[in-house]
C-alpha positions in Angstrom: 98.3 100.7 103.1 98.9 100.0 106.8 94.9 98.5 107.8 93.8 100.0 111.4 91.3 98.5 113.4 90.0 102.0 115.2 87.9 102.2 118.4 85.6 105.3 119.1 85.8 106.5 122.9 83.1 109.0 123.7 82.7 110.5 126.9 79.1 110.4 128.1 79.3 112.9 130.3 82.7 115.1 129.7 82.2 115.8 126.2 85.8 114.0 124.6 86.7 112.2 122.1 89.2 109.7 121.6 90.8 107.6 118.9 93.0 105.0 118.6 93.9 103.0 115.7 95.3 100.0 116.6 97.3 97.8 113.6 96.9 93.6 112.6 99.5 93.3 115.5 97.7 95.1 118.0 100.1 97.9 118.5 98.9 101.2 118.6 99.9 103.5 115.6 97.2 107.0 116.2 95.9 108.3 119.0 94.2 111.3 118.4 91.7 113.9 121.1 88.7 114.8 118.2 86.5 116.4 120.4 87.5 118.5 123.5 90.2 119.2 125.6 91.8 117.8 128.3 92.5 119.3 131.8 94.8 118.6 133.7 93.2 116.3 135.8 92.4 114.3 132.8 95.2 114.5 131.3 96.8 113.2 134.2 94.6 109.9 134.3 94.8 109.6 130.9 98.6 109.2 130.3 99.0 107.2 133.1 98.3 103.6 133.4 95.0 104.0 132.2 96.4 104.5 128.7 95.4 101.9 126.0 98.8 101.4 124.2 97.3 97.8 123.3 94.9 96.9 121.8 94.5 94.5 124.5 94.2 97.1 127.0 90.9 98.7 125.1 89.3 95.4 124.3 89.6 94.1 127.9 89.6 96.5 129.9 88.3 99.9 129.0 85.6 98.0 127.3 84.1 96.2 129.7 85.6 97.2 133.8 82.8 99.5 135.3 85.4 102.0 135.9 85.7 102.6 132.2 81.9 101.7 130.9 80.7 104.6 133.3 82.6 106.8 131.6 82.9 106.2 127.8 81.0 104.6 125.2 83.3 102.4 123.0 82.5 102.0 119.3 84.7 99.1 117.1 85.0 100.0 113.7 87.4 96.3 112.2 90.4 96.8 109.9 88.9 96.2 106.6 90.3 92.6 105.4 88.7 92.5 102.1 89.7 91.1 98.7 89.2 95.0 97.9 91.9 95.6 100.7 94.5 93.2 99.9 94.3 93.9 96.0 95.2 97.6 96.7 97.5 97.1 99.4 99.7 94.4 96.7 99.1 96.9 94.1 99.8 94.3 91.0 97.4 94.4 89.4 97.0 91.4 87.0 95.0 87.8 87.7 92.6 89.4 89.2 90.0 86.8 89.5 92.7 83.7 90.0 93.5 86.0 93.0 90.8 86.7 94.0 89.2 83.0 94.2 92.6 82.1 96.1 92.0 84.8 99.1 88.0 83.3 99.4 89.8 80.2 99.9 92.3 81.7 103.1 91.3 81.7 106.8 90.8 84.8 108.5 94.4 84.3 110.2 96.0 83.5 107.3 94.5 86.6 105.5 95.6 88.8 108.7 99.5 86.6 107.7 98.9 88.0 104.0 98.1 91.8 105.5 101.4 92.0 107.7 103.8 90.1 105.0 103.2 92.6 101.8 105.0 95.7 103.2 108.1 93.0 103.6 107.7 91.1 100.9 107.6 94.6 99.0 111.2 95.6 100.9 112.9 92.2 99.6 111.7 92.7 95.9 113.1 96.5 96.2 116.5 94.9 97.5 117.2 91.8 95.7 115.6 93.9 92.0 113.7 90.7 91.5 109.6 91.1 90.0 106.9 90.7 91.6 105.0 88.1 91.7 100.9 87.8 91.3 98.9 87.9 94.0 97.4 84.7 93.2 101.0 83.1 93.3 101.7 85.0 96.9 98.5 83.8 98.2 99.0 79.8 96.9 102.8 79.2 97.5 101.8 81.0 100.8 104.7 84.0 100.9 102.7 85.9 103.5 104.4 82.7 105.7 108.0 83.2 105.1 109.9 85.6 106.9 110.8 88.6 104.0 113.4 90.5 106.8 115.9 87.4 106.5 115.4 86.4 102.9 
């Protein structure tokens, strides 16, 4: 399952609640109006240059600009970058102790790269018909730095 960072934008007076979910590259993966209904004016405002189509917009503009902060309370729920989340995403349930030990040595940037590399690695394995390495090998041999789409 893809790791997503969620931003909850709750209208202070307008009775709307927006959910924006971004992947680890900052690309919008899901937008939801979870409370309230937009009127035409709100629809025109939101689906214009105001729409946070990437995470950088909501982080630097919606969360800091008074034009937005006076209207919305923004709450961030970071993506789950825990070992357990990677263990479940990788889905090769052997040598957990070794994998966790290797995981703990990674810097956050490498942890993010690991999450991003798993889907491409899985496609590569399907294409080539070869066995999946243990997660500890994936980490220790830095498989997450390979470009699996070109391998």
